[in-house]
C-alpha positions in Angstrom: -31.2 9.4 3.1 -28.1 7.0 2.8 -25.0 7.7 4.1 -22.1 7.4 2.8 -18.6 6.9 5.0 -15.0 7.7 3.5 -12.2 6.4 5.2 -8.5 6.6 4.3 -7.4 4.2 6.9 -4.6 2.0 5.3 -5.4 3.1 1.7 -3.5 5.9 2.4 -0.6 3.9 3.0 -0.2 3.3 -0.8 -1.9 6.5 -2.5 -0.3 9.5 0.4 -1.4 13.0 -1.1 -3.1 13.7 -4.1 -3.6 10.9 -6.9 -4.2 11.8 -10.2 -6.8 10.8 -12.4 -5.2 8.0 -14.5 -4.0 6.3 -11.6 -7.3 6.6 -10.2 -9.5 5.2 -12.8 -6.9 2.0 -13.0 -7.4 1.5 -9.1 -11.0 1.7 -9.0 -11.3 -0.3 -12.2 -8.6 -2.7 -10.2 -10.4 -2.7 -6.9 -13.3 -3.3 -8.9 -13.1 -6.2 -10.6 -10.7 -7.8 -7.1 -13.7 -7.6 -4.9 -16.1 -9.2 -7.8 -14.2 -11.9 -8.2 -14.1 -12.4 -4.5 -17.7 -11.9 -3.5 -18.3 -14.3 -7.2 -16.0 -17.1 -5.7 -17.9 -17.4 -2.7 -21.5 -16.5 -3.8 -21.7 -18.8 -6.6 -24.3 -17.1 -8.2 -24.5 -14.6 -10.8 -27.9 -13.5 -10.1 -27.0 -12.7 -6.4 -23.9 -11.3 -7.8 -25.6 -8.6 -9.9 -27.5 -7.3 -6.9 -23.7 -5.9 -5.8 -23.0 -4.6 -8.9 -23.2 -0.5 -7.0 -21.3 -1.7 -4.2 -18.1 -3.0 -6.3 -18.7 0.2 -8.8 -17.7 2.1 -5.4 -15.1 0.4 -3.2 -13.0 3.2 -3.4 -14.0 7.3 -4.4 -12.1 10.1 -5.1 -12.7 13.5 -3.2 -10.4 16.4 -3.5 -7.8 14.4 -5.5 -7.3 12.2 -2.5 -8.2 8.2 -2.8 -10.5 7.1 0.2 -12.3 3.9 0.9 -16.4 4.1 0.4 -16.1 2.2 3.8 -19.7 1.7 4.1 -19.4 -0.5 0.7 -16.6 -2.4 2.4 -18.7 -3.6 5.6 -21.3 -4.6 3.1 -19.1 -7.5 1.4 -17.7 -8.2 5.3 -21.3 -8.8 6.1 -21.4 -11.7 3.5 -19.1 -13.6 5.3 -19.3 -15.8 8.2 -19.1 -15.1 11.2 -18.6 -11.5 10.3 -19.9 -9.7 13.1 -16.3 -10.9 15.0 -14.6 -10.3 11.8 -15.5 -7.4 11.6 -13.6 -5.7 15.0 -10.0 -7.7 13.9 -10.4 -6.3 10.3 -10.5 -2.8 11.6 -7.8 -3.6 14.0 -5.4 -5.0 11.3 -6.3 -2.0 9.1 -5.6 0.5 11.3 -9.2 1.6 11.1 -9.5 4.4 13.7 -13.6 5.1 14.3 -15.2 1.4 15.0 -18.6 2.3 14.2 -20.0 -0.1 11.6 -22.6 1.2 8.7 -23.9 -0.7 6.1 -26.9 -1.4 3.7 -28.6 -4.7 3.6 -27.9 -5.5 -0.6 -29.4 -8.9 -0.4 -31.6 -10.6 1.8 -29.9 -14.4 2.3 -32.0 -17.7 3.0 -30.7 -19.6 4.7 -29.7 -22.3 2.8 -28.2 -19.1 0.2 -25.7 -18.0 3.4 -25.0 -21.7 3.7 -23.7 -22.6 0.5 -21.5 -19.5 1.0 -20.2 -20.2 4.3 -18.7 -23.5 2.6 -17.9 -22.3 -0.4 -15.6 -19.8 2.0 -14.5 -22.1 4.2 -13.7 -25.0 1.5 -11.6 -21.7 -0.1 -9.6 -20.9 2.9 -8.4 -24.3 3.2 -6.4 -23.9 -0.4 -5.3 -20.0 -0.1 -1.5 -20.7 0.7 -1.4 -23.3 -2.2 -3.5 -20.4 -4.4 -1.1 -18.0 -3.6 2.2 -20.0 -4.9 -0.1 -20.7 -8.0 -0.8 -16.7 -8.4 3.0 -15.8 -7.8 3.7 -18.4 -10.6 1.1 -16.6 -13.0 2.0 -13.4 -12.2 5.7 -14.8 -13.5 4.2 -15.9 -16.8 2.5 -13.0 -17.2 5.6 -10.5 -16.7 7.2 -13.1 -19.1 4.3 -12.1 -21.8 4.8 -8.9 -21.0 8.3 -8.5 -21.6 8.3 -10.7 -25.4 5.3 -8.4 -25.9 5.8 -4.7 -25.6 7.9 -2.6 -27.9 8.0 1.2 -28.8 6.8 0.1 -32.0 3.3 -0.6 -30.5 0.2 1.8 -31.4 -1.7 3.3 -29.2 -4.4 0.9 -30.0 -1.9 -2.3 -29.2 -0.7 -0.8 -26.1 -4.0 -1.0 -24.7 -4.4 -4.4 -25.9 -1.4 -5.5 -24.0 -3.3 -3.8 -20.9 -6.0 -5.7 -21.0 -4.3 -8.8 -21.6 -2.4 -8.3 -18.5 -5.4 -7.3 -16.2 -7.1 -10.8 -17.8 -3.8 -12.5 -16.6 -3.1 -10.8 -13.5 -5.9 -8.9 -12.3 -8.5 -11.3 -12.9 -7.1 -13.8 -10.7 -5.7 -11.0 -7.9 -9.1 -11.8 -5.7 -6.8 -14.2 -3.9 -4.8 -11.8 -2.7 -7.6 -10.2 -0.6 -8.6 -13.9 0.7 -4.7 -14.0 1.9 -4.8 -10.7 3.7 -8.3 -11.7 5.5 -6.0 -15.3 6.5 -3.2 -13.1 7.8 -5.3 -10.4 9.6 -7.8 -13.6 11.0 -4.4 -15.7 12.4 -2.5 -12.8 13.5 -5.6 -11.5 15.7 -6.3 -15.3 17.3 -2.8 -15.3 18.1 -2.6 -11.7 19.5 -5.4 -12.6 21.6 -3.6 -16.0 22.8 -0.8 -14.3 24.2 -2.3 -11.5 25.7 -3.9 -13.6 28.0 -0.4 -14.7 29.0 0.7 -11.1 28.9 3.2 -11.8 26.1 3.4 -9.2 23.6 2.5 -10.5 19.8 5.4 -9.1 17.5 7.8 -11.1 18.6 6.1 -14.2 17.2 5.6 -12.4 13.3 9.2 -10.7 12.9 12.2 -11.9 11.5 10.5 -13.9 8.7 12.5 -15.8 6.6 13.2 -14.0 3.2 10.8 -11.5 3.7 10.0 -10.1 -0.1 9.8 -6.1 1.7 13.8 -6.3 2.2 15.2 -8.2 -0.7 15.2 -4.9 -2.6 16.9 -2.8 0.3 19.4 -5.8 1.1 20.4 -5.6 -2.6 20.8 -2.0 -2.7 23.0 -2.1 0.3 25.6 -4.8 -1.0 25.1 -2.7 -4.2 26.3 1.0 -2.5 28.9 -1.3 -0.7 30.5 -2.1 -4.1 29.7 0.4 -6.8 29.1 3.1 -4.4 32.1 5.2 -5.4 31.7 4.3 -9.4 30.9 7.4 -11.7 28.9 5.1 -14.5 26.9 3.1 -11.5 24.4 2.9 -14.1 26.4 0.8 -16.5 27.4 -2.0 -13.9 25.4 -5.3 -15.2 24.7 -6.1 -11.1 22.6 -2.8 -11.0 20.9 -3.2 -14.7 19.7 -6.5 -12.6 18.2 -4.7 -10.1 16.9 -2.5 -12.1 14.9 -5.9 -13.7 14.3 -7.4 -10.8 13.2 -4.5 -7.8 13.0 -1.4 -10.3 9.3 -0.9 -9.3 9.7 -0.9 -5.9 10.1 2.9 -5.2 8.7 5.4 -3.2 5.0 6.4 -4.1 5.1 3.4 -6.5 1.6 2.3 -6.6 0.6 6.0 -8.2 1.9 5.6 -12.2 2.4 9.3 -12.3 5.7 8.7 -10.0 8.7 8.1 -11.5 10.2 4.9 -9.9 13.9 3.6 -10.8 13.0 1.8 -13.5 11.1 4.3 -15.1 14.1 6.9 -14.0 17.2 5.2 -13.7 19.3 8.4 -12.1 16.8 7.8 -8.9 18.5 4.6 -8.2 22.6 6.1 -8.6 21.5 8.9 -6.6 20.2 6.2 -4.1 23.2 4.2 -4.0 25.2 7.2 -3.7 23.1 8.1 -0.4 23.4 4.9 1.2 27.6 4.6 0.1 28.2 8.3 1.5 26.6 7.4 5.2 28.3 6.1 7.8 25.7 3.5 9.1 26.0 1.4 5.6 28.4 -1.4 7.3 25.6 -1.3 10.4 22.5 -1.3 8.3 24.0 -4.4 6.4 24.8 -5.8 9.3 21.5 -5.3 10.9 19.8 -6.9 7.9 22.0 -9.9 7.9 21.8 -10.8 11.3 17.3 -10.7 11.5 15.8 -12.5 14.7 14.0 -15.6 14.3 10.7 -15.3 15.0 9.4 -17.8 17.7 7.0 -20.6 16.0 6.1 -22.9 18.8 2.3 -22.6 18.4 -0.6 -23.3 15.3 -1.4 -19.8 15.2 2.1 -18.0 14.9 2.7 -21.0 11.7 -0.3 -19.6 10.1 0.1 -15.6 10.9 3.8 -15.8 9.6 2.7 -18.0 6.2 0.2 -14.8 5.4 2.2 -12.4 6.2 5.1 -13.5 3.9 2.5 -14.1 1.1 1.3 -10.8 2.1 4.7 -9.3 1.2 5.4 -11.4 -2.4 2.1 -10.3 -3.9 2.8 -6.3 -2.5 6.4 -7.1 -4.6 4.8 -8.6 -7.8 2.0 -5.8 -7.3 4.8 -3.0 -7.7 5.7 -4.7 -10.6 2.5 -5.2 -12.2 1.7 -0.9 -11.6 5.3 -0.9 -13.4 4.3 -2.7 -16.4 0.8 -0.2 -16.3 3.4 3.0 -16.1 5.3 1.5 -18.9 2.5 1.5 -21.2 0.8 4.6 -20.4 4.1 6.5 -20.3 4.6 5.2 -24.1 0.7 6.7 -25.1 1.6 9.7 -23.6 4.4 9.9 -25.7 2.4 8.7 -28.8 -0.2 11.5 -27.8 2.2 14.0 -27.5 3.6 13.0 -31.4 0.6 13.4 -32.4 -0.1 16.7 -30.8 -2.8 15.5 -29.1 -1.3 16.6 -25.6 1.3 19.3 -24.8 4.0 17.1 -22.4 4.0 13.5 -22.3 3.2 13.5 -18.9 -0.3 15.3 -19.4 -1.4 11.6 -19.6 -1.9 10.8 -16.3 -4.4 13.9 -16.3 -6.9 12.0 -18.2 -8.5 8.5 -17.4 -8.0 5.0 -19.3 -11.7 5.2 -20.4 -11.0 8.8 -22.1 -7.9 7.2 -23.7 -9.7 4.3 -24.8 -12.5 6.2 -26.3 -10.2 8.3 -28.6 -11.6 11.4 -28.7 -8.3 13.2 -29.0 -9.3 16.6 -30.0 -11.2 17.0 -26.7 -7.8 16.3 -24.3 -5.9 19.7 -24.4 -8.9 21.6 -22.6 -10.1 18.7 -20.0 -6.0 18.5 -19.2 -5.8 22.3 -18.9 -8.9 22.1 -16.8 -7.5 19.6 -14.5 -4.6 21.0 -13.7 -5.9 24.1 -12.4 -8.4 21.9 -10.6 -5.8 19.4 -8.6 -3.7 23.0 -7.9 -6.5 23.9 -6.2 -6.6 20.6 -4.5 -2.9 20.6 -3.4 -4.4 23.5 -1.1 -6.9 21.7 0.7 -6.3 19.6 4.0 -6.5 15.4 4.1 -8.8 13.7 5.8 -9.0 10.9 7.8 -12.9 10.2 7.5 -15.8 11.8 5.6 -19.2 11.5 6.1 -21.8 12.2 3.7 -25.9 12.2 3.3 -26.7 12.0 0.4 -24.3 14.7 -1.2 -24.5 16.6 1.7 -20.9 16.5 3.6 -22.1 15.9 7.5 -19.1 15.4 9.4 -15.3 15.0 8.8 -12.6 14.4 11.2 -10.6 17.2 13.9 -7.9 16.6 14.9 -7.0 16.7 18.9 -5.4 18.7 20.8 -2.6 16.9 22.3 -0.1 18.3 25.4 3.3 16.6 24.1 2.4 12.8 25.0 1.0 10.4 22.8 -0.7 6.6 22.9 -0.8 4.5 19.5 0.0 0.8 18.9 3.5 -0.2 19.5 4.2 -2.4 16.4 8.1 -2.7 16.8 9.7 -3.2 20.5 12.0 -0.9 21.9 12.8 2.5 23.1 14.8 5.4 21.5 15.0 9.1 22.3 16.4 11.5 19.3 15.9 14.0 17.2 12.1 13.9 15.1 11.9 14.7 11.4 8.8 15.4 10.2 8.1 14.2 6.2 5.1 14.5 4.0 6.8 12.1 1.6 10.0 9.9 1.0 11.1 12.3 -1.6 11.8 15.0 0.9 15.7 15.6 0.8 16.2 15.6 4.5 19.0 13.9 6.7 17.2 11.3 8.9 20.2 9.4 10.2 20.0 8.4 13.5 16.7 10.2 13.6 12.9 9.3 14.4 10.7 10.0 11.2 7.6 11.4 11.8 4.8 10.7 8.8 1.4 10.2 8.6 2.0 7.2 6.7 4.7 4.8 4.8 4.6 2.6 1.8 6.7 0.3 0.4 9.2 2.5 -1.1 9.5 4.1 2.6 11.7 1.5 3.5 15.5 2.3 1.9 14.3 5.6 4.2 14.0 3.8 7.0 17.5 1.9 7.3 18.6 5.1 7.9 16.3 6.4 10.4 16.4 5.5 14.8 12.5 4.8 14.9 9.4 6.0 13.2 5.9 7.2 14.6 2.9 7.4 12.0 -0.7 8.3 12.4 -1.9 5.7 10.5 -0.9 2.2 10.6 -1.3 -1.3 12.1 0.2 -4.3 13.4 0.2 -5.7 9.8 1.2 -2.3 8.3 3.8 -1.8 5.9 5.3 0.8 8.8 5.3 -1.7 11.4 6.2 -5.1 9.2 9.5 -3.6 7.7 10.4 -1.6 11.4 10.3 -4.8 12.6 12.4 -6.7 10.2 15.1 -3.6 10.8 15.1 -4.1 14.4 13.9 -0.1 14.8 11.1 0.9 17.4 7.8 2.1 16.0 4.7 3.3 17.1 1.6 3.7 14.9 -2.0 5.2 15.1 -0.7 8.3 16.8 -3.4 11.1 15.4 -2.3 14.3 14.7 1.6 13.5 15.5 2.7 15.4 12.4 0.9 18.7 13.2 1.9 18.9 16.9 5.6 17.1 16.5 8.3 19.2 14.9 11.2 18.9 13.2 14.3 19.0 15.7 12.1 18.0 18.8 13.5 15.6 20.9 11.2 12.7 21.4 11.0 9.5 23.0 9.1 6.6 21.3 8.6 3.0 23.2 7.7 0.4 20.2 6.3 -2.0 23.4 3.8 0.2 24.8 3.1 2.7 22.1 4.2 5.5 23.9 5.4 9.0 22.4 6.3 11.9 24.3 7.8 15.2 23.4 11.0 15.3 26.1 12.5 19.0 24.6 10.4 21.1 22.2 12.4 22.7 19.2 
């Protein structure tokens, strides 16, 4: 009987904790379309492509309200690629997949000429990836302009859904190139890492300090606003603050969950963040640190290619935040209209519905579905998260078991330096905890954590890899970071004094609280 393997490596960075049905239905459709576009562009054979329909439909799975990769399907798609046996270990390393066992289903037996044609198509496509990423950035800007010109509160539910699908056509249907660029960045970073390892050189100096990294633009601007307007009583009326919301309002903690309110959706959160920075005694140090980034070493061909891939990857991730921001805006308004029509009790209840259910328009069933799902998701909150789950048919046959550490850990050092400081364990960046000068211990981070990382002295994450967001941002902020430290949040407690070494990946509890 077929095995199904669910793994939260990397995906938990974007969707930590419970993810509500509207968001899950959105991302499930998005992943299907993106991977179908990627493979279709390589196969250029619709007859073979249809054989992968079940794979495309199940790139993700929701289990107990949490999002996982259906990783055996990912392996089945990677198997289509040239040199797949060499690519899979690189892919596992870059995504931080901790279990290296590979299980894939042979969806289609390729003839020699079919596989040769696929390899030629993928090779030709790979040459043009940087150019296509630049084109995608321009197409995204056009789509965003279209949204701004088209959206208004006067639109009906049907018109809002039509706008959503138009944006999907303009953006998501072209988004598969970002996966090619991810692989481009992974492969060149892997090649660079292997080259430098032979010489005993650490790779991090070659992939940090990348000029104008998109991930840091929002926090640089926010620090500047804090310095300039942090004492103002009416911060949100300042034109520069409004411009910040327009440009970066979607870059917030847990920004890829449509049910989470971003700075654009709830501007008072931004005002609070600006004041928090303004009141920090490290504000000037943070500004200085970001203005004096190190320059990456560029004396190898592989280094330049890896840096280019990473740069484009971060641009697309910021645009992805904006894309989700447009979707959030549309569905928040649909929630308001459903509430006004008394089809749901509160506008926020729309996030307990799936997109297809809203589209089908069976309004009479909404309240009952929402009530049942609220109870269901309350129970999910009480259940533990898993890193990996293995099913045979519908039966769970294996799940990850936390290791019993003795006070010393080994992970992947992703940002150099050593620091000994007090630990603070966080489940989310929304927790009101003082992190100034402390080492953050968490399961994972998403791009919205950058605002919190600027105030910390180091970070330890249970998930991550050399190119995870935790790694990239910590390198740019020049704070030590260690990722892939299993069970760190279970063993390390807030108040413990710990030592971390971002060069060796060593984490040690010096003094328990």
